[in-house]
N, C-alpha and C positions, 0 to 999 in steps of 0.2 A: 744844916748851917745853924748857928744860934742866932738871933737877935743882935747883939756884941760881936759879930764877926761881918755879918750882915752888916748893919754902920760902919763901921771900919771899913770893908769891902767900898761902898757904896762914897766916903770922906777920898778915899785912893783915888775913886772918879771924880770927884768932883774939882781935887789934886791935877787933872788931870793925868792920874797914873792908869796903867790900861794892866797891871796887875790887879788892880780891884773886879776889874771888868769880867777878867782869868779867872778871875774867883767865884763869881758869880755863876761863870759858863759849866764851871767846874762841877758847880753845888748842882744847877739848876735846868742846865740847861738840857737832858733827859727828858725829863720831869715835864718840860715845856714844850719840848717835842712831841712828847707820848698822849698832853693834850692837846696841840694843836692838829696832831695825825688822827683823833678818835673828832674831833670836831669838821677836817675839810676832807679826808678820804683821801690824801692823797698824798704820797711821802717826799713826792717834790717840794708841793706848796706850803709840807709843815714843816721843809728844813730851810724853807725861803722864810714864814713869816715866824719861824724860830730865831732865825740872822735880825731879820727886823726889830724883833722882842730885847733882845739883847741890844743892839742900836742905838732903839729908844728909852733904851736903860740910864743907857751912857749920854742921852741927851737929857733926860728927867733927873740923876740923878740929884737935883738940884729941890725936885720935891716930894724926897720922902721926907717922910718927917718919923724921929725916933718914936718907938713904941706904938704905934701906928700900924704892929702886925707885917711884919717883912714879906712872911708869903701869902696874904690875901692878896695886898697894892700887888704885887707881880703876878697873881694871879687875874684879880682884877685887869687890866693891863694887857694881858693876855687873850684873858675873853673879848674885854671891845676888841681888837685886833682881831679875831677871829671871827667877830660879829661883823666886823665889816668886811673882810672879805668875802662873806658867805656873801651879802647884801651885793657887794659888788659882781659879784660869779656867779649869783645863783645858789637857793638852799639846795639844790638839789644837786649833788654832785657825785660821777661816776666814782664804785668802789673798785679798787683796783682787784688784781685776782684773787682768792683765797690763800694761797701761799705768799702774795709777798704784803700785802695788805695789812699790813700792824701786827703782824706775828708777837704773842706775845704783850702786845698794848694793853690790855685791861686785864692781862693773868700775870699778872708779876707779882700779886698778892701773897703770903699767901695765910689764906684766912678762910672763913665759911665760903667766900664769894668764888675760890675757888672752887667750891662742886656746882656754882650754879653756871658759872661764866667759861671753864673749861677752856677749848683750844676754839670758844665759837668766834666767829667776826662783830670784829667789837661795832659796824653797822647795820647788824643784823640781830646784836644786842640788844640796842640804842631803842631800835626800832620801833619794838613791844611796848614801848617805855613814854609816857608822854614829857613833851618838853622840857617841863622842872623837873620830870624824875630825872632824865637824859645829861641834862645839866649835871646834876648832884651828883652822879657817880659818876660819870666824864672828871670833876674835880673831885671827888673823894679817890678813885680807881688810877685813875692818869694820871694828874698832878699831885696823889697821894695828899690833900689838903686833908685838915681837920674838919669834922662840920661846924665847930667856931667856928672855924677861916674862912668854910664857905659860906656859911650864916653871915658874917661879916664882906662877902663879896658881892652875895645876892641880895644882901639885905635886908633879910628875912628872920623870922627867930630862927631858935637854934633848936626846938621842939619843934618846928613844921618842916625844917631842914631833915632832922631824923627820923620823922615818920614818913616825910617821902621814901627818902633814901631806903627803907626796913618795908616800906609799900612795894618800892620798887624789885627789890630781893625778891617777897615772896612772891609776885607776879612770876617774875623769869627762873623759881623756883618751878613754881606751879607749870610755868611750859614748858619747860624742863622734862617735868614729871611726864606731861602730857606727848612728849614725845617734838614739840612743836617746832623746838630749838637744836637745830642741831648744824 
């Protein structure tokens, strides 16, 4: 969805037209679900958070300012919601069994990351990375944000974000070669 399409949808929401919210959900529902799932490791919780996110977008549509980057704006709200959820429910959450938990949640890209990520569980993959690296990988792969958008969300320099992402992917490649990720 382009910025103009997003702004049009937000305009509809501000006017009380639910079709604007429907357009946002159709464009971003799956991405936001995958982002939440990569953080909370539970389908039910990820579904609940996704629903809550779109209710929040309905309520906060008036806060969106055109030109601020709609993907980063939504990802920031989602990231804050996931962080709040984890604070209230504890940081360590049970991961559902391998077949049920996030099939393809981090493997939908058809890029070089596929060779590293394969069919591995998101939680297993990310646990070998620092928290910063985990967040950058989640935002890039699960939410499909660009590095520039991630830098906006995390309020970090673009160079730092790209460096940490590359370092994380290098670490995962090395672990995969050693057979420690499977």
